[in-house]
C-alpha positions, 0 to 999 in steps of 0.5 A: 499500499502507498502510505503517506507519512505525516509530518513529525508529531508526538505519539504516546504508545501505552501498554501492549505486547511486542507489537506495540514495542515494534510500533514504537520503534517504527514511529521513532524511525519515521522521525516522530517524537515517541513516548512509551508507557507501560512496556518497561520490561521489554528488552532494550536495544539500540532500536530504542534510541529516540524513544522516551519512556515515562513512569507515569501517565501524567508525564505524557506530553500534551497533544500527543496521539495516544495509541492503545494496544490490541485489544486495548483493555484487559478488564478495567486495565490497559493491556500491559504484559510487558509491564509490572504496572496495572494501568487503569484505563480511566486514570490514563484517560483522565490525564489527557486534554480534551480533543486528544486522539486515542487510537485503540484496537478492539475498543470496548463499549466502556472505553468509547463511553469513557473517551466520549465523557472526556471529550477525547476522539477515539478511533479503533484501528481494528475496525479499519479494513486495511488492517483487518485484512493484513492482520488476517494474512499475518495470522494465516501464515503464522497459524500454518507455521504453528501447525507445521511445528506441532504436527508429526507429519508434513503439512503437505501430507495433512488433511486440514479443516478450517472452521469459519470462512471469514477473512482469516478462514479465507486466507488460511485456506489459500495459505494451506492449499499453497502448501499442498494440504487437502483442505475442507472449509466450513461455513454457515451461509451458502455464499461462503460455501460457494466461495470455499469451493471456488478457493479449491477447498471441500466445503462443508456446513459448520453444523455438520462438522461433528460428524467429520472431525475424525477425518482430519490431522489438524482443525483450525477454528476461527469462529469466536463461539463454541463450535467444537463441543464435547461431541466433536472432541469425543469423535476426534482421533487422539493425534488430531491437533486443534488450533483455535484462532478465535478471540475470547471466548474461543470456539472450544469446550475447554473443560471437555478438551482438558478432561479428554486430553485433546491436543489443542492450542489456543493461539491468541494474538499470533501476529504479535508473537510470530511477526511482531515487526509486521504487525507493528507496521500494519498498525502504524500504517493504519494510524497513518491512514486515520490521521490522513482521514482527519482522526476518524 
């Protein structure tokens, strides 16, 4: 994509995982003034030159663009796995002046309301199509690599089922087909079933997967609702690998999976773990687009 870099300005990157760390470094590389808060446990290096780490929200400069992570919150707190601090979202917002642009990923209703009460402008970068498509692409690549690492056979020999045919499901199907997998894809809507066939996959109704799970070496779930319940888990072969890519609450009956000893991996935030530099660049590009659109 042709991304227009804005004129140098101040950014405050608050909390987050390695994606946020890489985002801060990319912004600094673009000659912006970058402040970080809530990632002090990251590994520091030469790439952090020009990044100013603050110890309290009140030390963030006025007029900066505030960037919260993806997802923005963990309960009442900013998601901050690289910090020993618990950053209360409300307390952070209290330090910002009216009109501040707050960019957040997967913002909750509570966060939106809190920003509105304070006269802050909230932009959810996870709602932008350019980000979700590129994020889905990174997730698909990482999911295929995760399967390759954890299967006892080559991916090209595997029979794979992709549950759900949204953005991630589509791109993951293409990724697996390119690696030589025999791929089935499930969907609820007839048009998605047709697209699955057009992508070269065997299309099945999601409501019917309980009866076919025993046919697959690896099952990828992309649906954030329980589609792999006890009945499906009991029918699987013991060596079948399940990779759940769905956000909370996931798509697996976790109690049943634990009881049955199912080989399941809940792979949350894969881009941030597998390709944090790419994931940070995707967020940076979307934020530049938000600024180019006037902050909305």
